[in-house]
C-alpha atoms as a printed R data frame, in Angstrom:
    type eleno elety resid chain resno       x       y      z
1   ATOM     1    CA   UNK     A     1 203.551  77.204 72.582
2   ATOM     2    CA   UNK     A     2 206.237  77.978 75.163
3   ATOM     3    CA   UNK     A     3 209.880  78.172 74.039
4   ATOM     4    CA   UNK     A     4 210.808  75.159 76.105
5   ATOM     5    CA   UNK     A     5 208.237  72.982 74.386
6   ATOM     6    CA   UNK     A     6 209.565  74.044 70.996
7   ATOM     7    CA   UNK     A     7 213.025  72.951 72.012
8   ATOM     8    CA   UNK     A     8 211.655  69.661 73.285
9   ATOM     9    CA   UNK     A     9 209.903  69.096 69.988
10  ATOM    10    CA   UNK     A    10 213.112  69.814 68.088
11  ATOM    11    CA   UNK     A    11 215.011  67.319 70.206
12  ATOM    12    CA   UNK     A    12 212.436  64.667 69.398
13  ATOM    13    CA   UNK     A    13 213.259  64.821 65.682
14  ATOM    14    CA   UNK     A    14 214.546  61.569 64.281
15  ATOM    15    CA   UNK     A    15 218.315  61.876 64.259
16  ATOM    16    CA   UNK     A    16 219.978  61.033 60.961
17  ATOM    17    CA   UNK     A    17 223.387  59.455 60.690
18  ATOM    18    CA   UNK     A    18 226.179  61.875 59.753
19  ATOM    19    CA   UNK     A    19 226.439  62.324 56.000
20  ATOM    20    CA   UNK     A    20 229.452  61.825 53.767
21  ATOM    21    CA   UNK     A    21 230.726  62.408 50.231
22  ATOM    22    CA   UNK     A    22 228.545  59.612 48.854
23  ATOM    23    CA   UNK     A    23 225.304  61.174 50.138
24  ATOM    24    CA   UNK     A    24 222.914  62.550 47.520
25  ATOM    25    CA   UNK     A    25 221.765  66.173 47.580
26  ATOM    26    CA   UNK     A    26 218.211  65.501 48.897
27  ATOM    27    CA   UNK     A    27 219.743  63.606 51.833
28  ATOM    28    CA   UNK     A    28 222.182  66.445 52.462
29  ATOM    29    CA   UNK     A    29 219.349  68.983 52.401
30  ATOM    30    CA   UNK     A    30 217.370  66.958 54.944
31  ATOM    31    CA   UNK     A    31 220.423  66.658 57.159
32  ATOM    32    CA   UNK     A    32 221.077  70.401 56.892
33  ATOM    33    CA   UNK     A    33 217.523  71.136 57.968
34  ATOM    34    CA   UNK     A    34 217.832  68.831 60.969
35  ATOM    35    CA   UNK     A    35 221.121  70.433 61.990
36  ATOM    36    CA   UNK     A    36 219.573  73.895 61.761
37  ATOM    37    CA   UNK     A    37 216.656  72.859 63.985
38  ATOM    38    CA   UNK     A    38 218.807  70.971 66.477
39  ATOM    39    CA   UNK     A    39 221.749  73.364 66.744
40  ATOM    40    CA   UNK     A    40 220.981  76.812 65.343
41  ATOM    41    CA   UNK     A    41 217.481  77.772 66.485
42  ATOM    42    CA   UNK     A    42 217.437  79.458 69.905
43  ATOM    43    CA   UNK     A    43 214.502  81.007 71.776
44  ATOM    44    CA   UNK     A    44 214.573  84.034 74.082
45  ATOM    45    CA   UNK     A    45 214.894  87.795 73.597
46  ATOM    46    CA   UNK     A    46 217.333  88.897 70.913
47  ATOM    47    CA   UNK     A    47 218.311  92.096 69.094
48  ATOM    48    CA   UNK     A    48 219.041  91.433 65.424
49  ATOM    49    CA   UNK     A    49 221.553  93.126 63.124
50  ATOM    50    CA   UNK     A    50 218.641  95.014 61.582
51  ATOM    51    CA   UNK     A    51 217.875  96.519 65.005
52  ATOM    52    CA   UNK     A    52 214.634  94.593 65.357
53  ATOM    53    CA   UNK     A    53 213.939  92.459 68.411
54  ATOM    54    CA   UNK     A    54 212.903  88.835 68.136
55  ATOM    55    CA   UNK     A    55 211.777  85.925 70.253
56  ATOM    56    CA   UNK     A    56 214.096  83.575 68.395
57  ATOM    57    CA   UNK     A    57 217.551  83.633 66.875
58  ATOM    58    CA   UNK     A    58 219.206  81.587 64.151
59  ATOM    59    CA   UNK     A    59 222.778  81.059 65.345
60  ATOM    60    CA   UNK     A    60 224.125  80.435 61.859
61  ATOM    61    CA   UNK     A    61 227.730  79.881 62.957
62  ATOM    62    CA   UNK     A    62 226.626  76.637 64.591
63  ATOM    63    CA   UNK     A    63 226.202  75.429 60.997
64  ATOM    64    CA   UNK     A    64 228.607  77.491 58.896
65  ATOM    65    CA   UNK     A    65 231.550  76.785 61.207
66  ATOM    66    CA   UNK     A    66 230.631  73.133 61.763
67  ATOM    67    CA   UNK     A    67 232.330  70.711 59.378
68  ATOM    68    CA   UNK     A    68 229.305  68.572 58.596
69  ATOM    69    CA   UNK     A    69 226.887  71.489 58.429
70  ATOM    70    CA   UNK     A    70 229.132  73.511 56.128
71  ATOM    71    CA   UNK     A    71 229.676  70.515 53.866
72  ATOM    72    CA   UNK     A    72 225.931  69.955 53.537
73  ATOM    73    CA   UNK     A    73 225.330  73.649 52.908
74  ATOM    74    CA   UNK     A    74 228.050  73.941 50.254
75  ATOM    75    CA   UNK     A    75 226.839  70.869 48.378
76  ATOM    76    CA   UNK     A    76 223.233  72.086 48.376
77  ATOM    77    CA   UNK     A    77 224.312  75.511 47.084
78  ATOM    78    CA   UNK     A    78 226.457  73.912 44.373
79  ATOM    79    CA   UNK     A    79 223.428  71.928 43.255
80  ATOM    80    CA   UNK     A    80 221.372  75.137 43.214
81  ATOM    81    CA   UNK     A    81 223.776  76.934 40.876
82  ATOM    82    CA   UNK     A    82 224.762  73.964 38.705
83  ATOM    83    CA   UNK     A    83 224.543  74.873 35.040
84  ATOM    84    CA   UNK     A    84 224.628  78.622 35.683
85  ATOM    85    CA   UNK     A    85 227.210  80.782 33.956
86  ATOM    86    CA   UNK     A    86 228.856  81.978 37.175
87  ATOM    87    CA   UNK     A    87 232.506  82.756 37.930
88  ATOM    88    CA   UNK     A    88 232.444  83.605 41.646
89  ATOM    89    CA   UNK     A    89 230.426  83.393 44.865
90  ATOM    90    CA   UNK     A    90 230.602  85.551 47.953
91  ATOM    91    CA   UNK     A    91 228.920  88.115 50.139
92  ATOM    92    CA   UNK     A    92 229.150  90.408 53.131
93  ATOM    93    CA   UNK     A    93 231.771  89.590 55.725
94  ATOM    94    CA   UNK     A    94 231.715  87.755 58.017
95  ATOM    95    CA   UNK     A    95 228.560  85.732 57.565
96  ATOM    96    CA   UNK     A    96 229.169  84.734 53.957
97  ATOM    97    CA   UNK     A    97 232.925  84.109 54.313
98  ATOM    98    CA   UNK     A    98 232.952  80.428 55.340
99  ATOM    99    CA   UNK     A    99 230.110  79.610 52.947
100 ATOM   100    CA   UNK     A   100 231.833  81.184 49.945
101 ATOM   101    CA   UNK     A   101 235.142  79.471 50.737
102 ATOM   102    CA   UNK     A   102 233.476  76.074 51.108
103 ATOM   103    CA   UNK     A   103 231.449  76.408 47.917
104 ATOM   104    CA   UNK     A   104 234.526  77.467 45.956
105 ATOM   105    CA   UNK     A   105 236.742  74.662 47.282
106 ATOM   106    CA   UNK     A   106 234.123  71.923 47.059
107 ATOM   107    CA   UNK     A   107 233.135  73.063 43.585
108 ATOM   108    CA   UNK     A   108 236.485  71.835 42.236
109 ATOM   109    CA   UNK     A   109 235.552  68.304 43.312
110 ATOM   110    CA   UNK     A   110 232.296  68.568 41.370
111 ATOM   111    CA   UNK     A   111 233.573  70.164 38.177
112 ATOM   112    CA   UNK     A   112 232.393  73.666 39.096
113 ATOM   113    CA   UNK     A   113 235.231  76.177 38.991
114 ATOM   114    CA   UNK     A   114 234.141  79.069 41.188
115 ATOM   115    CA   UNK     A   115 236.276  81.636 42.944
116 ATOM   116    CA   UNK     A   116 235.240  83.237 46.229
117 ATOM   117    CA   UNK     A   117 235.040  86.865 47.291
118 ATOM   118    CA   UNK     A   118 234.222  88.772 50.451
119 ATOM   119    CA   UNK     A   119 232.785  92.258 50.832
120 ATOM   120    CA   UNK     A   120 234.196  94.383 53.644
121 ATOM   121    CA   UNK     A   121 231.786  96.412 55.738
122 ATOM   122    CA   UNK     A   122 233.977  99.445 55.102
123 ATOM   123    CA   UNK     A   123 236.617 100.229 52.518
124 ATOM   124    CA   UNK     A   124 240.077  99.646 53.988
125 ATOM   125    CA   UNK     A   125 242.360 102.672 54.096
126 ATOM   126    CA   UNK     A   126 245.534 100.859 53.077
127 ATOM   127    CA   UNK     A   127 246.800  98.607 50.315
128 ATOM   128    CA   UNK     A   128 244.333  98.383 47.442
129 ATOM   129    CA   UNK     A   129 241.695 100.397 49.342
130 ATOM   130    CA   UNK     A   130 238.929  98.151 48.047
131 ATOM   131    CA   UNK     A   131 235.833  96.636 49.619
132 ATOM   132    CA   UNK     A   132 235.623  93.521 47.463
133 ATOM   133    CA   UNK     A   133 238.434  91.074 48.207
134 ATOM   134    CA   UNK     A   134 239.176  88.060 46.056
135 ATOM   135    CA   UNK     A   135 239.846  87.069 42.443
136 ATOM   136    CA   UNK     A   136 236.737  88.603 40.887
137 ATOM   137    CA   UNK     A   137 237.463  89.696 37.297
138 ATOM   138    CA   UNK     A   138 235.811  92.782 35.884
139 ATOM   139    CA   UNK     A   139 232.441  91.949 34.395
140 ATOM   140    CA   UNK     A   140 232.133  88.609 36.219
141 ATOM   141    CA   UNK     A   141 228.828  86.888 36.776
142 ATOM   142    CA   UNK     A   142 228.468  86.165 40.491
143 ATOM   143    CA   UNK     A   143 226.146  84.696 43.113
144 ATOM   144    CA   UNK     A   144 225.767  86.587 46.382
145 ATOM   145    CA   UNK     A   145 225.505  84.327 49.438
146 ATOM   146    CA   UNK     A   146 223.911  85.021 52.821
147 ATOM   147    CA   UNK     A   147 223.612  82.939 55.960
148 ATOM   148    CA   UNK     A   148 220.346  84.414 57.305
149 ATOM   149    CA   UNK     A   149 218.184  87.044 55.569
150 ATOM   150    CA   UNK     A   150 215.982  89.415 57.583
151 ATOM   151    CA   UNK     A   151 215.487  92.739 55.805
152 ATOM   152    CA   UNK     A   152 217.975  92.005 53.009
153 ATOM   153    CA   UNK     A   153 220.090  95.063 53.823
154 ATOM   154    CA   UNK     A   154 223.474  93.345 53.960
155 ATOM   155    CA   UNK     A   155 222.827  91.387 50.748
156 ATOM   156    CA   UNK     A   156 221.877  94.576 48.918
157 ATOM   157    CA   UNK     A   157 224.997  96.296 50.237
158 ATOM   158    CA   UNK     A   158 227.139  93.401 48.999
159 ATOM   159    CA   UNK     A   159 225.429  93.611 45.603
160 ATOM   160    CA   UNK     A   160 226.146  97.336 45.312
161 ATOM   161    CA   UNK     A   161 229.790  96.858 46.238
162 ATOM   162    CA   UNK     A   162 230.508  94.081 43.758
163 ATOM   163    CA   UNK     A   163 228.618  95.885 41.009
164 ATOM   164    CA   UNK     A   164 230.530  99.139 41.602
165 ATOM   165    CA   UNK     A   165 234.027  97.710 42.071
166 ATOM   166    CA   UNK     A   166 233.974  94.752 39.689
167 ATOM   167    CA   UNK     A   167 231.208  95.756 37.279
168 ATOM   168    CA   UNK     A   168 229.788  92.332 38.169
169 ATOM   169    CA   UNK     A   169 226.408  90.937 37.230
170 ATOM   170    CA   UNK     A   170 224.629  89.380 40.207
171 ATOM   171    CA   UNK     A   171 222.897  86.310 38.806
172 ATOM   172    CA   UNK     A   172 221.215  85.247 42.034
173 ATOM   173    CA   UNK     A   173 221.142  85.761 45.798
174 ATOM   174    CA   UNK     A   174 221.072  82.560 47.837
175 ATOM   175    CA   UNK     A   175 220.380  82.508 51.577
176 ATOM   176    CA   UNK     A   176 220.592  79.556 53.915
177 ATOM   177    CA   UNK     A   177 217.584  80.784 55.940
178 ATOM   178    CA   UNK     A   178 214.943  83.439 55.233
179 ATOM   179    CA   UNK     A   179 213.290  84.898 58.353
180 ATOM   180    CA   UNK     A   180 210.341  86.050 56.172
181 ATOM   181    CA   UNK     A   181 210.621  89.652 57.339
182 ATOM   182    CA   UNK     A   182 210.900  91.490 54.039
183 ATOM   183    CA   UNK     A   183 214.323  90.466 52.792
184 ATOM   184    CA   UNK     A   184 213.071  88.486 49.808
185 ATOM   185    CA   UNK     A   185 210.789  91.299 48.722
186 ATOM   186    CA   UNK     A   186 213.558  93.923 49.001
187 ATOM   187    CA   UNK     A   187 215.980  91.863 46.919
188 ATOM   188    CA   UNK     A   188 213.412  91.015 44.245
189 ATOM   189    CA   UNK     A   189 212.255  94.646 44.108
190 ATOM   190    CA   UNK     A   190 215.878  95.622 43.440
191 ATOM   191    CA   UNK     A   191 215.773  93.377 40.372
192 ATOM   192    CA   UNK     A   192 217.581  90.276 41.607
193 ATOM   193    CA   UNK     A   193 216.574  86.630 41.726
194 ATOM   194    CA   UNK     A   194 216.402  85.272 45.259
195 ATOM   195    CA   UNK     A   195 216.424  81.731 46.612
196 ATOM   196    CA   UNK     A   196 216.213  80.629 50.239
197 ATOM   197    CA   UNK     A   197 217.198  77.060 51.003
198 ATOM   198    CA   UNK     A   198 214.874  77.196 54.023
199 ATOM   199    CA   UNK     A   199 212.438  79.608 55.586
200 ATOM   200    CA   UNK     A   200 212.012  79.782 59.348
201 ATOM   201    CA   UNK     A   201 208.637  78.113 58.873
202 ATOM   202    CA   UNK     A   202 210.449  75.155 57.257
203 ATOM   203    CA   UNK     A   203 212.391  74.935 60.520
204 ATOM   204    CA   UNK     A   204 209.268  74.885 62.681
205 ATOM   205    CA   UNK     A   205 209.426  78.538 63.742
206 ATOM   206    CA   UNK     A   206 206.380  80.785 63.538
207 ATOM   207    CA   UNK     A   207 206.805  83.876 61.380
208 ATOM   208    CA   UNK     A   208 207.022  87.119 63.407
């Protein structure tokens, strides 16, 4: 199927009305999927962060920096971790930053008290000289968040950083989208539980 026809098919999806605070989680998940298909999936020739080339790209910021998309995403993640003994959520900057902030803030409205943290790509050479920023107490139980998983490299780097600096226990890794290119396997092989809210196949994209 040609890229143009995929886009046409996406545009023919039944459009849902914008969601709000009264929407239930299944409705929010459906809306999030539609937003990903309509706004985030692009076709062409792209070079990914992993260095691989691809015929499609998931422009995650179209969701994570969009009010409605971020609200849906945060609520779905909160539902995913409800009941877990977790003190903080976060991940590698900059992809996880808006997600972690939204989950932390929205959690207060739903009785889930979670702080947020970010992991710098490199240790800063001033101030505290740390990679992990945020109120993460030593020995905390945390969830590592990712926008899009390909090989899992950035998630594993975030895990190492928060384990080394905060002696944290990573309870789970949650990604908005899994490209099905080895990331899940790498994270599970490293001994961590992994959940993807959607795979690219869920979004109508053929696995590469």
